[in-house]
FIVEX-855707 format. One record per residue (C-alpha): x, y, z; residue in three letters; residue number from 1. Coordinates in steps of 0.25 Angstrom, whole numbers. Layout:
[[X Y Z] "ALA" NUM]
...
***
This chain:
[[-142 -241 -199] "UNK" 1]
[[-143 -227 -205] "UNK" 2]
[[-144 -221 -191] "UNK" 3]
[[-131 -228 -186] "UNK" 4]
[[-123 -223 -198] "UNK" 5]
[[-129 -209 -196] "UNK" 6]
[[-125 -210 -181] "UNK" 7]
[[-111 -214 -184] "UNK" 8]
[[-110 -204 -195] "UNK" 9]
[[-113 -193 -185] "UNK" 10]
[[-107 -199 -172] "UNK" 11]
[[-93 -202 -177] "UNK" 12]
[[-90 -187 -182] "UNK" 13]
[[-96 -182 -169] "UNK" 14]
[[-87 -191 -161] "UNK" 15]
[[-75 -188 -169] "UNK" 16]
[[-78 -173 -167] "UNK" 17]
[[-79 -174 -152] "UNK" 18]
[[-66 -182 -151] "UNK" 19]
[[-59 -173 -160] "UNK" 20]
[[-63 -161 -152] "UNK" 21]
[[-62 -167 -138] "UNK" 22]
[[-49 -174 -140] "UNK" 23]
[[-41 -166 -150] "UNK" 24]
[[-31 -161 -139] "UNK" 25]
[[-28 -176 -137] "UNK" 26]
[[-26 -178 -152] "UNK" 27]
[[-18 -166 -154] "UNK" 28]
[[-9 -166 -142] "UNK" 29]
[[-3 -180 -141] "UNK" 30]
[[4 -177 -128] "UNK" 31]
[[5 -192 -124] "UNK" 32]
[[12 -196 -137] "UNK" 33]
[[22 -202 -136] "UNK" 34]
[[18 -211 -125] "UNK" 35]
[[23 -205 -111] "UNK" 36]
[[24 -191 -116] "UNK" 37]
[[16 -186 -105] "UNK" 38]
[[24 -193 -94] "UNK" 39]
[[38 -193 -99] "UNK" 40]
[[46 -180 -104] "UNK" 41]
[[60 -181 -108] "UNK" 42]
[[69 -171 -101] "UNK" 43]
[[80 -162 -107] "UNK" 44]
[[91 -169 -99] "UNK" 45]
[[89 -181 -107] "UNK" 46]
[[94 -174 -119] "UNK" 47]
[[105 -167 -112] "UNK" 48]
[[97 -154 -111] "UNK" 49]
[[95 -144 -99] "UNK" 50]
[[85 -151 -90] "UNK" 51]
[[76 -139 -88] "UNK" 52]
[[61 -141 -86] "UNK" 53]
[[51 -130 -83] "UNK" 54]
[[37 -131 -79] "UNK" 55]
[[29 -119 -85] "UNK" 56]
[[15 -115 -80] "UNK" 57]
[[5 -110 -91] "UNK" 58]
[[-5 -99 -89] "UNK" 59]
[[-16 -110 -88] "UNK" 60]
[[-9 -118 -77] "UNK" 61]
[[-2 -129 -85] "UNK" 62]
[[12 -134 -81] "UNK" 63]
[[21 -136 -93] "UNK" 64]
[[34 -143 -94] "UNK" 65]
[[45 -136 -101] "UNK" 66]
[[60 -138 -104] "UNK" 67]
[[69 -126 -105] "UNK" 68]
[[83 -129 -111] "UNK" 69]
[[92 -117 -110] "UNK" 70]
[[106 -116 -116] "UNK" 71]
[[117 -116 -105] "UNK" 72]
[[120 -102 -100] "UNK" 73]
[[110 -90 -101] "UNK" 74]
[[118 -82 -111] "UNK" 75]
[[118 -94 -120] "UNK" 76]
[[103 -97 -118] "UNK" 77]
[[100 -83 -121] "UNK" 78]
[[107 -83 -134] "UNK" 79]
[[101 -96 -138] "UNK" 80]
[[87 -97 -145] "UNK" 81]
[[76 -103 -137] "UNK" 82]
[[67 -113 -143] "UNK" 83]
[[53 -115 -138] "UNK" 84]
[[49 -129 -142] "UNK" 85]
[[34 -134 -144] "UNK" 86]
[[33 -149 -146] "UNK" 87]
[[22 -156 -155] "UNK" 88]
[[9 -162 -151] "UNK" 89]
[[16 -175 -145] "UNK" 90]
[[26 -178 -134] "UNK" 91]
[[32 -168 -125] "UNK" 92]
[[44 -159 -124] "UNK" 93]
[[53 -170 -120] "UNK" 94]
[[51 -176 -134] "UNK" 95]
[[57 -164 -140] "UNK" 96]
[[70 -163 -132] "UNK" 97]
[[78 -169 -143] "UNK" 98]
[[74 -157 -151] "UNK" 99]
[[77 -148 -139] "UNK" 100]
[[91 -155 -138] "UNK" 101]
[[95 -151 -152] "UNK" 102]
[[89 -137 -150] "UNK" 103]
[[96 -135 -137] "UNK" 104]
[[110 -142 -139] "UNK" 105]
[[113 -141 -154] "UNK" 106]
[[106 -128 -157] "UNK" 107]
[[108 -121 -144] "UNK" 108]
[[94 -116 -141] "UNK" 109]
[[86 -115 -128] "UNK" 110]
[[74 -124 -129] "UNK" 111]
[[61 -123 -121] "UNK" 112]
[[51 -134 -123] "UNK" 113]
[[38 -138 -116] "UNK" 114]
[[28 -149 -115] "UNK" 115]
[[14 -143 -118] "UNK" 116]
[[3 -145 -108] "UNK" 117]
[[-1 -159 -108] "UNK" 118]
[[12 -164 -114] "UNK" 119]
[[23 -170 -107] "UNK" 120]
[[23 -167 -92] "UNK" 121]
[[16 -154 -94] "UNK" 122]
[[2 -152 -88] "UNK" 123]
[[-11 -149 -95] "UNK" 124]
[[-18 -154 -107] "UNK" 125]
[[-14 -149 -121] "UNK" 126]
[[-22 -140 -130] "UNK" 127]
[[-19 -129 -140] "UNK" 128]
[[-22 -118 -130] "UNK" 129]
[[-14 -125 -119] "UNK" 130]
[[-2 -127 -128] "UNK" 131]
[[-2 -112 -132] "UNK" 132]
[[-2 -108 -118] "UNK" 133]
[[10 -118 -115] "UNK" 134]
[[18 -111 -127] "UNK" 135]
[[15 -98 -121] "UNK" 136]
[[20 -103 -107] "UNK" 137]
[[33 -108 -113] "UNK" 138]
[[35 -95 -120] "UNK" 139]
[[32 -87 -107] "UNK" 140]
[[42 -95 -100] "UNK" 141]
[[53 -92 -110] "UNK" 142]
[[50 -77 -110] "UNK" 143]
[[51 -77 -95] "UNK" 144]
[[64 -86 -94] "UNK" 145]
[[76 -78 -90] "UNK" 146]
[[85 -84 -102] "UNK" 147]
[[75 -88 -112] "UNK" 148]
[[68 -75 -113] "UNK" 149]
[[80 -69 -119] "UNK" 150]
[[82 -79 -130] "UNK" 151]
[[76 -80 -144] "UNK" 152]
[[64 -89 -144] "UNK" 153]
[[60 -99 -155] "UNK" 154]
[[47 -107 -155] "UNK" 155]
[[48 -121 -160] "UNK" 156]
[[36 -130 -162] "UNK" 157]
[[34 -144 -168] "UNK" 158]
[[21 -148 -173] "UNK" 159]
[[10 -144 -163] "UNK" 160]
[[22 -136 -156] "UNK" 161]
[[23 -128 -169] "UNK" 162]
[[9 -124 -168] "UNK" 163]
[[12 -120 -153] "UNK" 164]
[[24 -112 -157] "UNK" 165]
[[17 -105 -169] "UNK" 166]
[[6 -100 -160] "UNK" 167]
[[15 -96 -149] "UNK" 168]
[[24 -88 -158] "UNK" 169]
[[13 -82 -165] "UNK" 170]
[[8 -75 -152] "UNK" 171]
[[22 -72 -147] "UNK" 172]
[[31 -70 -159] "UNK" 173]
[[39 -59 -152] "UNK" 174]
[[44 -69 -142] "UNK" 175]
[[50 -78 -153] "UNK" 176]
[[61 -77 -163] "UNK" 177]
[[57 -90 -172] "UNK" 178]
[[47 -101 -173] "UNK" 179]
[[50 -115 -178] "UNK" 180]
[[39 -125 -181] "UNK" 181]
[[39 -139 -185] "UNK" 182]
[[28 -147 -192] "UNK" 183]
[[17 -138 -187] "UNK" 184]
[[3 -139 -192] "UNK" 185]
[[-6 -127 -197] "UNK" 186]
[[-17 -131 -187] "UNK" 187]
[[-23 -143 -181] "UNK" 188]
[[-36 -142 -189] "UNK" 189]
[[-28 -142 -202] "UNK" 190]
[[-19 -154 -197] "UNK" 191]
[[-31 -163 -193] "UNK" 192]
[[-35 -167 -207] "UNK" 193]
[[-21 -172 -209] "UNK" 194]
[[-20 -180 -196] "UNK" 195]
[[-34 -184 -194] "UNK" 196]
[[-41 -184 -208] "UNK" 197]
[[-54 -190 -203] "UNK" 198]
[[-55 -178 -194] "UNK" 199]
[[-53 -167 -204] "UNK" 200]
[[-68 -163 -204] "UNK" 201]
[[-67 -161 -189] "UNK" 202]
[[-56 -151 -188] "UNK" 203]
[[-66 -140 -184] "UNK" 204]
[[-66 -147 -170] "UNK" 205]
[[-52 -145 -168] "UNK" 206]
[[-49 -135 -157] "UNK" 207]
[[-34 -137 -156] "UNK" 208]
[[-31 -129 -169] "UNK" 209]
[[-17 -124 -168] "UNK" 210]
[[-18 -115 -180] "UNK" 211]
[[-4 -112 -183] "UNK" 212]
[[-7 -107 -197] "UNK" 213]
[[-14 -95 -190] "UNK" 214]
[[-4 -93 -179] "UNK" 215]
[[9 -93 -188] "UNK" 216]
[[3 -81 -195] "UNK" 217]
[[5 -73 -183] "UNK" 218]
[[20 -75 -183] "UNK" 219]
[[25 -63 -190] "UNK" 220]
[[40 -62 -188] "UNK" 221]
[[48 -73 -182] "UNK" 222]
[[55 -84 -191] "UNK" 223]
[[48 -98 -192] "UNK" 224]
[[54 -111 -195] "UNK" 225]
[[45 -122 -201] "UNK" 226]
[[50 -136 -200] "UNK" 227]
[[42 -146 -207] "UNK" 228]
[[42 -161 -210] "UNK" 229]
[[38 -165 -224] "UNK" 230]
[[33 -179 -219] "UNK" 231]
[[26 -174 -207] "UNK" 232]
[[14 -184 -205] "UNK" 233]
[[7 -176 -195] "UNK" 234]
[[8 -161 -199] "UNK" 235]
[[7 -160 -215] "UNK" 236]
[[20 -152 -219] "UNK" 237]
[[10 -143 -226] "UNK" 238]
[[6 -137 -213] "UNK" 239]
[[20 -132 -210] "UNK" 240]
[[21 -127 -225] "UNK" 241]
[[8 -119 -223] "UNK" 242]
[[13 -113 -209] "UNK" 243]
[[26 -109 -216] "UNK" 244]
[[18 -102 -228] "UNK" 245]
[[8 -95 -219] "UNK" 246]
[[18 -90 -209] "UNK" 247]
[[19 -75 -210] "UNK" 248]
[[32 -72 -202] "UNK" 249]
[[42 -62 -208] "UNK" 250]
[[53 -70 -201] "UNK" 251]
[[60 -82 -207] "UNK" 252]
[[51 -93 -212] "UNK" 253]
[[59 -106 -213] "UNK" 254]
[[54 -119 -219] "UNK" 255]
[[61 -132 -216] "UNK" 256]
[[55 -145 -220] "UNK" 257]
[[60 -160 -218] "UNK" 258]
[[57 -169 -229] "UNK" 259]
[[57 -182 -221] "UNK" 260]
[[52 -176 -208] "UNK" 261]
[[39 -181 -201] "UNK" 262]
[[31 -174 -190] "UNK" 263]
[[39 -179 -178] "UNK" 264]
[[54 -180 -184] "UNK" 265]
[[56 -167 -190] "UNK" 266]
[[66 -163 -179] "UNK" 267]
[[74 -175 -184] "UNK" 268]
[[75 -171 -198] "UNK" 269]
[[88 -166 -204] "UNK" 270]
[[90 -151 -203] "UNK" 271]
[[79 -149 -193] "UNK" 272]
[[87 -143 -182] "UNK" 273]
[[96 -136 -192] "UNK" 274]
[[84 -129 -197] "UNK" 275]
[[80 -124 -184] "UNK" 276]
[[94 -119 -180] "UNK" 277]
[[96 -112 -193] "UNK" 278]
[[82 -105 -192] "UNK" 279]
[[85 -100 -178] "UNK" 280]
[[99 -96 -181] "UNK" 281]
[[94 -88 -193] "UNK" 282]
[[83 -82 -184] "UNK" 283]
[[94 -78 -174] "UNK" 284]
[[102 -71 -184] "UNK" 285]
[[89 -63 -189] "UNK" 286]
[[86 -60 -174] "UNK" 287]
[[100 -54 -171] "UNK" 288]
[[99 -46 -184] "UNK" 289]
[[85 -41 -180] "UNK" 290]
[[91 -36 -166] "UNK" 291]
[[103 -30 -172] "UNK" 292]
[[95 -23 -183] "UNK" 293]
[[85 -18 -173] "UNK" 294]
[[96 -13 -164] "UNK" 295]
[[103 -6 -176] "UNK" 296]
[[90 0 -181] "UNK" 297]
[[87 6 -167] "UNK" 298]
[[100 14 -166] "UNK" 299]
[[98 18 -181] "UNK" 300]
[[84 23 -179] "UNK" 301]
[[88 32 -167] "UNK" 302]
[[99 38 -175] "UNK" 303]
[[91 41 -187] "UNK" 304]
[[80 47 -179] "UNK" 305]
[[89 57 -173] "UNK" 306]
[[94 60 -187] "UNK" 307]
[[80 62 -192] "UNK" 308]
[[77 70 -179] "UNK" 309]
[[88 81 -183] "UNK" 310]
[[81 88 -194] "UNK" 311]
[[68 89 -185] "UNK" 312]
[[77 95 -174] "UNK" 313]
[[82 106 -183] "UNK" 314]
[[68 110 -187] "UNK" 315]
[[61 108 -174] "UNK" 316]
[[72 111 -164] "UNK" 317]
[[63 117 -153] "UNK" 318]
[[54 105 -154] "UNK" 319]
[[65 95 -153] "UNK" 320]
[[71 102 -141] "UNK" 321]
[[58 102 -134] "UNK" 322]
[[57 87 -135] "UNK" 323]
[[61 79 -123] "UNK" 324]
[[71 68 -123] "UNK" 325]
[[60 58 -119] "UNK" 326]
[[52 62 -131] "UNK" 327]
[[63 59 -141] "UNK" 328]
[[65 46 -134] "UNK" 329]
[[51 43 -136] "UNK" 330]
[[51 47 -150] "UNK" 331]
[[63 37 -153] "UNK" 332]
[[56 26 -146] "UNK" 333]
[[43 28 -154] "UNK" 334]
[[51 29 -167] "UNK" 335]
[[58 16 -164] "UNK" 336]
[[44 9 -161] "UNK" 337]
[[37 14 -173] "UNK" 338]
[[44 4 -182] "UNK" 339]
[[40 -7 -192] "UNK" 340]
[[46 -20 -196] "UNK" 341]
[[52 -24 -209] "UNK" 342]
[[57 -38 -213] "UNK" 343]
[[72 -40 -214] "UNK" 344]
[[75 -53 -219] "UNK" 345]
[[66 -63 -211] "UNK" 346]
[[65 -54 -198] "UNK" 347]
[[57 -42 -195] "UNK" 348]
[[65 -31 -189] "UNK" 349]
[[61 -18 -183] "UNK" 350]
[[62 -7 -193] "UNK" 351]
[[58 8 -194] "UNK" 352]
[[47 13 -203] "UNK" 353]
[[52 20 -216] "UNK" 354]
[[59 34 -215] "UNK" 355]
[[73 37 -217] "UNK" 356]
[[76 25 -225] "UNK" 357]
[[67 16 -218] "UNK" 358]
[[74 17 -205] "UNK" 359]
[[67 27 -196] "UNK" 360]
[[53 33 -195] "UNK" 361]
***
């Protein structure tokens, strides 16, 4: 009897460990839920949206299905922000078309959305490495698109999609102007004790980690909007609060919580889309201010350099005359490049090192 008890005491944990290690992708990436999600994907036309589907090829040879919704007219599309959407761990991009409908029709954004590998009609099998490749593929498509490459790009992720977005932006921050995350977790190992308490001692076996708490620290400049449901039954709101706290961005950090929201109905809460619209609008104003301010500084820097150059010309006339025009041009270019950054409001703008009232080097 004792041997049987000892056997089960040892065998059950080992069996659970093997199952968790081998089948965690099936547990985490519930691509087949709801039923039929791998067979039927709603189309944009069903929601009165441009029926434009693209097939993207990843660098590892997987075909992904992607919807591209552009505002009518290239000039209008270029002036509109582009939202790159990453969905959660269930369903497919078709289930997020009602959200795209609001973003496209009411807010006037371009929208790019995809089904990850193994989701919807996309090929392959989902994994952390694979989904990161998928995200990079979508970004690469936008950066080479004749219209979208000229637009201001916003990453938007829900739950698992938030982890995808955080990772993508952390490695390509210069390509984005803002990040929006909704009900995203710190990491899968830190989430497991909440979802599967019985497996809390086996988290060391988790190889699908999605450590957003690490990735978000590498986002230094762009604004981030955190959308959190206070009654989230899947991802504890404390995860979002912690992500907000540890974020080091010098851009805007905006927190918006929804008292009655749960994990899957956050987008249905009052003020949800208003929060997104206000956030992107505020960021647009700062973006324009940055461009205007940078342009003004460039002209001002050249003018002041010439003013500072006059005294040296008086004392070193012969040397100055000997300098070629190309040498002076090179000096001006080098001077503008030797700049540092200071925070103005919530954005980081190019500014020169302190000399002559902190304007010119």
